[in-house]
C-alpha positions as MATLAB code, in Angstrom:
seq = 'MDNPIAAYRNIVIELLESYARIPSVSADSNELEEQLILDTQRDHYQILAIGWENGRRVYYPVFHVDIRDNKIWVQEDATDFDLVGELERRGVAKSDIVLAFQSPYKRPYSGYAVA';
ca = [
       0.038   -0.048   -0.020;
       1.389    3.327   -1.033;
      -0.417    5.193    1.842;
      -1.478    2.632    4.518;
      -3.081    5.368    6.796;
      -5.328    6.510    4.019;
      -6.150    2.960    2.995;
      -6.765    1.944    6.731;
      -9.039    4.950    7.199;
     -11.236    4.026    4.102;
     -11.394    0.410    5.359;
     -12.478    1.320    8.848;
     -14.991    3.858    7.502;
     -16.477    1.318    5.043;
     -16.842   -1.237    7.673;
     -18.508    0.884   10.373;
     -20.782    2.496    7.698;
     -21.854   -1.016    6.543;
     -22.473   -2.119   10.198;
     -24.497    1.168   10.789;
     -26.911    0.187    7.787;
     -27.759   -3.063    9.535;
     -31.152   -2.464   11.220;
     -30.995   -2.276   14.918;
     -32.721   -5.092   16.993;
     -34.542   -2.171   18.708;
     -35.353   -0.427   15.477;
     -38.983   -0.176   16.652;
     -37.948    2.089   19.652;
     -37.316    5.730   18.745;
     -35.676    6.228   21.986;
     -32.592    4.381   21.291;
     -30.243    5.073   18.323;
     -26.821    4.104   17.143;
     -24.654    7.099   16.138;
     -21.776    6.771   13.649;
     -18.926    9.123   14.590;
     -16.122    9.603   12.119;
     -13.236   11.973   13.195;
     -10.956   11.736   10.128;
      -8.652   14.377   11.322;
      -7.660   12.635   14.546;
      -8.548    9.109   13.261;
     -11.060    8.128   15.949;
     -13.976    6.132   14.746;
     -17.097    4.993   16.779;
     -20.515    3.688   16.772;
     -22.296    4.730   19.957;
     -25.620    3.325   21.335;
     -27.440    6.354   22.920;
     -30.878    6.875   24.415;
     -33.342    5.002   26.627;
     -34.410    1.468   26.887;
     -36.958    0.159   29.432;
     -36.642    3.455   31.416;
     -32.734    3.225   31.780;
     -30.228    5.471   30.186;
     -28.141    3.799   27.450;
     -24.786    5.111   26.442;
     -22.052    2.863   25.385;
     -19.570    2.282   22.558;
     -20.581   -0.450   20.093;
     -17.380    0.019   18.182;
     -14.376    2.137   18.905;
     -11.454    2.127   16.558;
      -8.376    4.435   16.377;
      -5.707    4.649   13.758;
      -2.352    5.538   15.330;
       1.319    4.670   14.764;
       0.343    3.204   11.323;
      -1.836    0.612   13.040;
      -5.446    0.046   13.656;
      -6.397   -0.130   17.275;
      -9.547   -1.846   18.130;
     -10.446   -0.183   21.354;
     -13.988   -1.802   21.653;
     -16.068   -4.296   19.802;
     -19.262   -5.000   21.683;
     -20.878   -7.143   18.961;
     -20.656  -10.575   17.377;
     -19.804   -8.770   14.071;
     -16.280  -10.080   13.193;
     -14.543   -6.636   12.870;
     -11.107   -7.873   13.136;
     -11.674  -10.700   10.663;
     -13.284   -8.163    8.214;
     -10.113   -5.936    8.635;
      -7.905   -8.980    7.696;
     -10.221  -10.024    4.702;
      -9.816   -6.530    3.457;
      -6.033   -6.697    3.441;
      -4.978   -5.358    6.920;
      -2.039   -7.561    8.177;
      -2.326   -8.949   11.642;
       0.779   -7.002   12.443;
      -1.038   -3.775   11.842;
      -4.045   -4.587   14.080;
      -3.844   -3.905   17.873;
      -6.412   -5.571   20.115;
      -6.400   -2.642   22.407;
      -9.140   -4.081   24.549;
      -6.862   -6.816   25.514;
      -4.344   -6.160   28.475;
      -0.885   -5.254   27.129;
       0.548   -8.365   28.785;
      -1.812  -10.622   26.755;
      -1.199   -9.043   23.445;
       2.005  -10.877   22.525;
       0.037  -14.130   22.639;
      -2.906  -12.868   20.480;
      -1.246  -13.189   17.089;
      -1.806   -9.481   16.439;
       0.324   -6.363   17.006;
       1.443   -5.606   20.494;
       1.253   -1.778   20.045;
];
């Protein structure tokens, strides 16, 4: 890849946009929404669940991905969607994916980048 950061940015955005198009299981409720947040200047990408469900406040990251140090940092993946597998299928090397949700001492055993 001539410009891996630009390529990684496009891949992450495409994946999150495709996930955001999937109808939510709570689509019948207008009090809960998933917001797609794309900060392309600072390379922070998220989908947040925000609103109310059964009288309780909902606010949590569904996905949080950062690009830093020429790597994709998966900060959060609260789904059964195979985000990391999709990154690999789109050409991102395991050595360029950091499973940031794992403790740093476990990362050397993950098969992915340490940092």
